[in-house]
C-alpha positions as CSV (number, residue, x, y, z in Angstrom):
1,X,-104.4,71.0,120.4
2,X,-107.7,69.3,119.5
3,X,-108.7,65.9,120.8
4,X,-108.2,64.0,117.6
5,X,-104.6,65.1,117.3
6,X,-104.0,64.2,121.0
7,X,-105.3,60.7,120.4
8,X,-103.1,60.2,117.4
9,X,-100.1,61.5,119.2
10,X,-100.8,59.2,122.1
11,X,-101.0,56.2,119.8
12,X,-97.6,57.0,118.3
13,X,-96.0,57.4,121.8
14,X,-97.5,54.1,123.0
15,X,-96.1,52.3,119.9
16,X,-92.7,53.9,120.3
17,X,-92.6,52.8,123.9
18,X,-93.7,49.2,123.0
19,X,-90.9,48.8,120.4
20,X,-88.3,50.3,122.7
21,X,-89.0,47.5,125.1
22,X,-89.2,44.9,122.4
23,X,-86.8,45.9,119.5
24,X,-87.7,44.7,116.0
25,X,-85.5,42.5,113.8
26,X,-84.0,44.6,110.9
27,X,-85.8,42.7,108.1
28,X,-89.0,40.7,108.2
29,X,-88.6,37.3,106.5
30,X,-91.2,34.5,106.2
31,X,-90.5,31.6,108.5
32,X,-89.8,28.3,106.8
33,X,-89.6,25.4,109.2
34,X,-89.1,22.3,107.0
35,X,-85.5,21.4,105.9
36,X,-86.5,21.0,102.3
37,X,-87.9,24.5,102.1
38,X,-85.9,27.2,100.3
39,X,-84.0,30.0,102.2
40,X,-86.1,33.1,102.9
41,X,-85.7,36.2,100.8
42,X,-89.0,38.1,100.8
43,X,-89.1,41.9,100.6
44,X,-92.1,44.1,99.7
45,X,-91.8,47.6,98.2
46,X,-94.2,50.4,97.4
47,X,-92.4,51.3,94.2
48,X,-91.1,49.3,91.3
49,X,-87.8,51.2,91.2
50,X,-87.2,50.4,94.9
51,X,-87.6,46.7,94.2
52,X,-85.2,46.7,91.3
53,X,-82.6,48.7,93.4
54,X,-82.9,46.0,96.1
55,X,-82.3,43.3,93.4
56,X,-79.1,45.1,92.3
57,X,-77.8,45.1,95.9
58,X,-78.7,41.4,96.6
59,X,-76.3,38.6,95.9
60,X,-79.0,36.0,95.7
61,X,-80.8,35.1,92.5
62,X,-84.0,37.1,93.1
63,X,-86.7,38.5,90.9
64,X,-89.4,41.2,91.0
65,X,-93.1,40.3,91.0
66,X,-96.1,42.7,91.2
67,X,-99.1,42.0,93.4
68,X,-102.5,43.7,92.9
69,X,-104.1,44.7,96.2
70,X,-107.0,47.1,95.4
71,X,-109.9,46.5,93.1
72,X,-110.4,49.1,90.4
73,X,-107.5,51.5,90.9
74,X,-104.7,49.3,89.6
75,X,-102.5,49.8,92.6
76,X,-99.7,47.2,93.1
77,X,-97.0,46.4,95.5
78,X,-93.7,44.8,94.4
79,X,-92.3,41.6,95.9
80,X,-88.6,40.5,95.6
81,X,-87.9,36.9,96.1
82,X,-86.5,33.8,94.4
83,X,-88.4,31.7,91.9
84,X,-88.3,28.7,94.3
85,X,-89.6,30.6,97.3
86,X,-92.3,32.4,95.3
87,X,-93.6,29.1,94.0
88,X,-93.5,27.5,97.5
89,X,-96.1,30.0,98.7
90,X,-97.9,30.4,95.3
91,X,-98.5,26.7,94.4
92,X,-101.5,26.1,96.7
93,X,-103.5,29.0,95.0
94,X,-105.2,29.8,98.3
95,X,-103.4,33.2,98.5
96,X,-101.2,35.4,96.2
97,X,-104.0,35.2,93.7
98,X,-103.3,38.3,91.5
99,X,-99.6,38.3,90.6
100,X,-97.5,39.5,87.7
101,X,-94.0,38.9,86.5
102,X,-92.1,42.2,86.0
103,X,-90.1,41.8,82.8
104,X,-86.9,43.9,83.3
105,X,-86.1,46.6,80.8
106,X,-83.1,45.8,78.6
107,X,-83.1,42.1,79.7
108,X,-82.8,39.2,77.3
109,X,-86.3,37.6,77.1
110,X,-88.5,35.0,75.3
111,X,-90.8,35.8,72.5
112,X,-94.3,36.3,73.9
113,X,-97.8,37.5,72.9
114,X,-100.8,38.8,74.8
115,X,-103.8,38.2,72.6
116,X,-107.4,39.2,73.3
117,X,-110.6,40.4,71.6
118,X,-114.2,41.2,72.6
119,X,-116.5,38.2,71.9
120,X,-119.8,40.0,71.5
121,X,-118.2,42.5,69.1
122,X,-116.8,39.7,67.0
123,X,-119.4,37.0,66.9
124,X,-117.9,35.1,64.0
125,X,-114.4,35.0,65.3
126,X,-112.8,31.6,66.0
127,X,-110.2,32.5,68.6
128,X,-108.7,29.0,68.8
129,X,-108.2,28.8,65.0
130,X,-106.8,32.4,64.9
131,X,-104.2,31.5,67.6
132,X,-103.2,28.4,65.6
133,X,-102.7,30.5,62.5
134,X,-100.7,33.1,64.3
135,X,-98.4,30.5,65.8
136,X,-97.9,28.9,62.3
137,X,-97.2,32.3,60.8
138,X,-94.7,33.3,63.5
139,X,-92.9,30.0,63.2
140,X,-92.6,30.5,59.4
141,X,-91.1,34.0,59.9
142,X,-88.7,32.8,62.5
143,X,-87.5,30.1,60.1
144,X,-87.2,32.5,57.1
145,X,-85.6,35.4,58.9
146,X,-83.5,33.7,61.5
147,X,-83.2,30.0,60.5
148,X,-85.0,29.0,63.7
149,X,-87.0,25.8,63.5
150,X,-90.0,25.7,65.8
151,X,-93.7,24.7,65.9
152,X,-96.8,24.8,68.1
153,X,-95.0,22.2,70.3
154,X,-92.6,25.0,71.3
155,X,-95.3,27.4,72.4
156,X,-96.8,27.4,75.9
157,X,-100.4,28.3,75.3
158,X,-102.3,29.8,78.3
159,X,-105.9,30.9,78.4
160,X,-108.1,33.1,80.7
161,X,-111.1,33.6,78.4
162,X,-114.6,34.5,79.6
163,X,-118.0,34.8,77.9
164,X,-117.1,38.5,77.2
165,X,-113.5,38.3,76.2
166,X,-111.1,35.9,74.5
167,X,-107.7,36.0,76.2
168,X,-104.5,34.0,75.5
169,X,-100.9,34.3,76.4
170,X,-98.3,32.6,74.2
171,X,-94.7,32.1,75.4
172,X,-92.3,30.7,72.9
173,X,-89.8,28.1,74.3
174,X,-87.2,28.3,71.6
175,X,-84.2,26.0,72.1
176,X,-81.0,28.1,72.7
177,X,-82.7,31.2,71.1
178,X,-84.0,34.4,72.8
179,X,-84.5,38.0,71.9
180,X,-82.3,40.9,73.0
181,X,-85.0,42.6,75.0
182,X,-88.7,43.8,75.0
183,X,-88.0,46.4,72.3
184,X,-86.8,43.7,69.9
185,X,-89.7,41.5,70.7
186,X,-91.9,44.5,69.6
187,X,-94.5,44.1,72.4
188,X,-93.6,46.4,75.2
189,X,-90.7,48.4,76.6
190,X,-90.2,49.5,80.2
191,X,-90.6,46.8,82.9
192,X,-93.8,45.3,81.6
193,X,-96.1,43.6,84.1
194,X,-97.1,40.2,82.6
195,X,-99.8,38.2,84.4
196,X,-98.5,34.9,85.9
197,X,-99.6,31.4,85.1
198,X,-102.5,30.5,87.5
199,X,-103.1,34.2,88.4
200,X,-106.3,36.2,87.8
201,X,-106.8,39.9,87.6
202,X,-108.0,41.4,90.9
203,X,-111.8,41.3,91.0
204,X,-111.9,38.5,88.5
205,X,-112.2,34.7,89.1
206,X,-110.7,33.4,85.8
207,X,-107.0,32.5,86.1
208,X,-104.4,31.8,83.3
209,X,-104.4,28.1,82.8
210,X,-102.9,25.8,80.2
211,X,-105.3,25.5,77.3
212,X,-106.8,22.2,76.1
213,X,-105.1,22.8,72.7
214,X,-101.7,23.4,74.2
215,X,-99.1,21.0,72.7
216,X,-96.0,22.2,74.7
217,X,-94.8,20.0,77.5
218,X,-91.8,20.9,79.6
219,X,-89.1,18.3,80.2
220,X,-90.1,16.1,83.1
221,X,-87.9,15.8,86.1
222,X,-88.0,13.6,89.2
223,X,-86.9,16.5,91.3
224,X,-89.3,19.2,90.0
225,X,-93.0,18.9,89.7
226,X,-94.7,19.4,86.3
227,X,-96.6,22.4,87.7
228,X,-93.3,24.1,88.7
229,X,-91.9,23.4,85.3
230,X,-94.9,25.1,83.6
231,X,-94.5,28.0,86.0
232,X,-90.8,28.4,85.1
233,X,-91.6,28.0,81.4
234,X,-94.2,30.8,81.6
235,X,-91.7,33.3,82.9
236,X,-90.7,35.6,80.0
237,X,-87.4,36.8,81.6
238,X,-86.3,33.4,82.7
239,X,-83.5,33.1,80.2
240,X,-80.1,31.9,81.3
241,X,-76.8,32.6,79.6
242,X,-75.0,29.8,77.7
243,X,-72.3,29.7,75.1
244,X,-74.7,28.3,72.6
245,X,-77.5,30.8,73.1
246,X,-78.4,32.9,70.1
247,X,-79.7,36.4,70.7
248,X,-82.1,37.6,68.0
249,X,-82.7,41.2,67.2
250,X,-85.6,42.8,65.3
251,X,-85.0,46.6,65.2
252,X,-86.7,48.3,62.2
253,X,-83.9,51.0,62.2
254,X,-81.0,48.6,62.4
255,X,-80.0,48.8,58.8
256,X,-79.8,52.5,59.0
257,X,-77.8,52.4,62.2
258,X,-75.0,50.1,61.0
259,X,-71.7,51.8,61.1
260,X,-72.6,54.3,63.9
261,X,-69.6,55.1,66.0
262,X,-69.3,54.2,69.6
263,X,-67.1,56.7,71.5
264,X,-65.2,55.1,74.4
265,X,-63.8,56.7,77.5
266,X,-60.6,57.9,75.8
267,X,-62.4,59.4,72.9
268,X,-61.6,56.8,70.2
269,X,-64.4,56.0,67.8
270,X,-64.8,52.3,67.2
271,X,-67.2,50.3,65.1
272,X,-70.5,49.0,66.5
273,X,-73.4,47.3,64.8
274,X,-77.2,47.5,65.0
275,X,-77.1,50.8,66.8
276,X,-76.7,49.5,70.4
277,X,-74.9,52.4,71.9
278,X,-74.6,51.4,75.5
279,X,-75.8,48.9,78.1
280,X,-77.9,49.8,81.2
281,X,-74.6,50.4,83.0
282,X,-72.4,52.9,81.1
283,X,-69.7,52.8,83.9
284,X,-69.3,49.1,83.1
285,X,-69.2,49.8,79.4
286,X,-66.3,52.2,79.9
287,X,-64.4,49.7,82.1
288,X,-64.8,47.0,79.4
289,X,-63.5,49.4,76.8
290,X,-60.5,50.1,78.9
291,X,-59.7,46.4,78.9
292,X,-59.7,46.2,75.1
293,X,-57.9,49.5,74.4
294,X,-54.3,48.7,75.2
295,X,-50.9,47.7,73.7
296,X,-51.7,49.8,70.7
297,X,-54.9,48.0,69.9
298,X,-58.2,49.9,69.8
299,X,-60.9,47.4,70.4
300,X,-64.5,48.1,70.9
301,X,-67.9,46.8,72.0
302,X,-69.6,45.1,69.0
303,X,-72.8,44.5,71.0
304,X,-74.0,43.7,74.5
305,X,-76.7,41.5,76.1
306,X,-78.0,41.6,79.6
307,X,-79.2,38.4,81.4
308,X,-81.4,39.5,84.4
309,X,-81.5,36.2,86.2
310,X,-77.7,36.1,86.7
311,X,-77.2,40.0,86.6
312,X,-74.8,39.2,83.8
313,X,-73.6,41.6,81.1
314,X,-72.1,39.8,78.0
315,X,-70.1,41.9,75.7
316,X,-69.1,40.8,72.2
317,X,-65.8,42.5,71.4
318,X,-64.5,43.7,68.1
319,X,-61.0,44.5,66.9
320,X,-59.4,42.9,70.0
321,X,-58.9,39.1,70.0
322,X,-56.5,38.4,72.8
323,X,-57.4,35.0,74.4
324,X,-56.0,33.9,77.7
325,X,-56.6,30.2,76.8
326,X,-54.1,30.2,73.9
327,X,-51.9,33.1,75.2
328,X,-52.2,35.1,72.0
329,X,-54.8,36.8,69.8
330,X,-57.1,34.6,67.7
331,X,-56.6,35.2,63.9
332,X,-60.2,35.6,63.1
333,X,-62.5,34.6,66.0
334,X,-63.7,37.3,68.4
335,X,-63.8,37.1,72.2
336,X,-66.4,38.0,74.9
337,X,-66.0,39.9,78.1
338,X,-68.5,38.8,80.7
339,X,-69.3,41.0,83.7
340,X,-70.9,39.3,86.7
341,X,-72.6,42.1,88.6
342,X,-73.7,39.9,91.5
343,X,-70.3,38.6,92.3
344,X,-68.5,41.8,91.2
345,X,-66.1,40.0,88.8
346,X,-65.3,39.8,85.1
347,X,-63.9,37.1,82.9
348,X,-63.2,36.2,79.3
349,X,-64.7,33.6,77.0
350,X,-64.4,32.9,73.2
351,X,-66.3,32.4,70.1
352,X,-63.5,30.2,68.8
353,X,-64.7,26.6,68.2
354,X,-61.7,25.0,69.9
355,X,-62.1,27.2,73.0
356,X,-65.8,26.5,73.1
357,X,-65.2,22.8,72.8
358,X,-62.9,23.0,75.8
359,X,-65.6,25.1,77.6
360,X,-62.9,27.7,78.3
361,X,-63.4,30.4,80.8
362,X,-60.6,32.6,82.0
363,X,-59.8,33.3,85.7
364,X,-62.2,35.7,87.4
365,X,-60.9,39.2,88.1
366,X,-62.5,41.7,90.6
367,X,-64.3,44.7,89.2
368,X,-63.0,48.2,90.3
369,X,-64.9,49.6,93.2
370,X,-66.4,52.4,91.1
371,X,-68.0,49.8,88.8
372,X,-69.6,47.7,91.5
373,X,-73.4,47.8,91.9
374,X,-73.3,48.8,95.6
375,X,-71.2,51.9,94.7
376,X,-73.5,52.8,91.8
377,X,-76.5,52.1,94.0
378,X,-75.1,54.5,96.7
379,X,-74.6,57.2,94.0
380,X,-78.2,56.7,92.9
381,X,-79.4,57.1,96.5
382,X,-77.3,60.3,97.0
383,X,-78.8,61.7,93.7
384,X,-82.3,60.8,95.0
385,X,-81.5,62.6,98.3
386,X,-80.3,65.7,96.5
387,X,-83.6,65.7,94.4
388,X,-85.6,65.4,97.7
389,X,-83.6,68.3,99.2
390,X,-84.4,70.4,96.1
391,X,-88.1,69.6,96.4
392,X,-88.1,70.6,100.1
393,X,-86.3,73.8,99.2
394,X,-88.9,74.5,96.5
395,X,-91.7,73.9,99.0
396,X,-90.0,76.4,101.4
397,X,-89.9,79.0,98.6
398,X,-93.7,78.4,98.0
399,X,-95.5,79.3,101.2
400,X,-98.9,78.8,99.6
401,X,-98.3,75.0,99.2
402,X,-99.3,73.1,102.4
403,X,-96.6,71.0,104.0
404,X,-97.9,67.7,105.6
405,X,-94.9,67.7,108.0
406,X,-95.8,71.0,109.7
407,X,-99.0,71.0,111.7
408,X,-100.6,74.1,113.3
409,X,-103.2,74.1,116.1
410,X,-106.9,74.7,116.0
411,X,-109.1,74.3,113.0
412,X,-106.1,74.2,110.5
413,X,-104.7,71.2,112.4
414,X,-107.9,69.4,111.8
415,X,-107.9,70.2,108.1
416,X,-104.3,69.1,107.6
417,X,-104.4,65.9,109.7
418,X,-107.6,64.8,108.0
419,X,-105.8,65.0,104.6
420,X,-105.0,61.7,103.0
421,X,-101.4,62.7,102.5
422,X,-100.9,62.9,106.2
423,X,-102.4,59.5,106.7
424,X,-99.9,58.2,104.2
425,X,-97.0,59.8,106.1
426,X,-98.3,58.4,109.3
427,X,-98.5,55.0,107.7
428,X,-95.1,55.2,106.2
429,X,-93.6,56.1,109.6
430,X,-95.0,53.0,111.3
431,X,-95.2,50.5,108.4
432,X,-92.1,48.5,109.4
433,X,-93.3,48.1,112.9
434,X,-96.8,47.2,111.7
435,X,-95.5,44.6,109.3
436,X,-93.2,43.0,111.8
437,X,-96.0,42.9,114.4
438,X,-98.5,41.5,112.0
439,X,-96.0,38.9,110.8
440,X,-95.2,37.9,114.4
441,X,-98.9,37.5,115.4
442,X,-100.1,35.9,112.2
443,X,-97.3,33.4,111.7
444,X,-97.3,32.3,115.3
445,X,-101.0,31.6,115.2
446,X,-101.0,30.1,111.6
447,X,-101.4,26.3,111.7
448,X,-98.8,24.1,110.0
449,X,-101.2,22.9,107.3
450,X,-101.2,26.3,105.6
451,X,-97.9,26.6,103.8
452,X,-98.4,30.1,102.4
453,X,-98.3,33.7,103.5
454,X,-101.8,35.1,103.6
455,X,-102.7,38.0,101.3
456,X,-103.9,39.9,104.4
457,X,-100.5,39.7,105.9
458,X,-98.8,40.9,102.7
459,X,-100.9,44.0,102.2
460,X,-101.9,44.8,105.8
461,X,-99.0,47.3,106.1
462,X,-100.4,49.2,103.1
463,X,-103.9,49.8,104.3
464,X,-105.4,51.7,107.2
């Protein structure tokens, strides 16, 4: 065994001995000392999918943010926390400088635009005037197609322009109106990373700020600062469910898709509209269909909407109108089935005006175990494990492909150990210990005037 390998092995043994004497807590959480500070939920992940899986298993109202940590290569880590706790550390703008909202796929969202052009290549372009014209045109289309009345006063206008590039973000704050998801907004699809208010791109100094020509002002509150209100307004996926909320769709193929059959779990074809075949959770879809296919009635799912902040699936039901409030079926008005994935319950509400006026909500009923997120999450983990086993099997069958977990002696050991892949495996094996140790040392020595977690602490675990 060469000297370099022996030194690495000794370091690992010393760390193992240290943490045997001083065991680590299971999860690192930021330490908040003041009574008015929010409860701590603060988890970092290498991969976006891991972050969203944690959100699914978490009962608290948490969200996914992306943090840039290397100039030039676009690498990001993913943070899961609440809006309140994120803002607590973010508001000082001393750290957490390069952050993005991760807009969940399939989630109901606001209408938003990311606008930019190169200034030297467009010397005659008046960006400010162009933005005003776009807002005017979009408001006109919303009024003509959807009957939605809005103006520039309903648009949060953010700017991060430089001498080289004109750059604006527009986020529409439509009253009781949102879009079904990113696809229907027409901007992006899967889990779009959208730069946060007051953040800059890594390596840049210009942050997104409210423009001088912005005419949107959030409702003032004595309990919440204006800056926090602007932050909440800037979040595209911060859309809460309400009985009065209208969900807009804009699918170019929707006219062609009307009348497409939805096949439920017992093989009965029922009508759906707009081509929305199934939600992100087909197991939940089948459960809801089982609720509305009984007593000789073959109900179906007319459409679904997904509210990420509450982890709530809202199903509009067709051909099944039984309402618990009146103890019978409505003659013409349809019902809704709402599935609360966080609390693992379902309940019924109504489109009927009388039931709405009474703010009727049925009793909550538990979801079957096989529909609960923890069960689905476990199945997903098992599937991932099976895929990993298959990968290892393929590696065994391919002896020409080097395996970073198997080291030989002599020159070949040098070659393999020096490989970046092995460094990554070494880092992965010790990252929890490194993070806990760094958090312990840094937070104990951090003075009380600095109320945020330093960037160095957040990314220390990811770098050698």
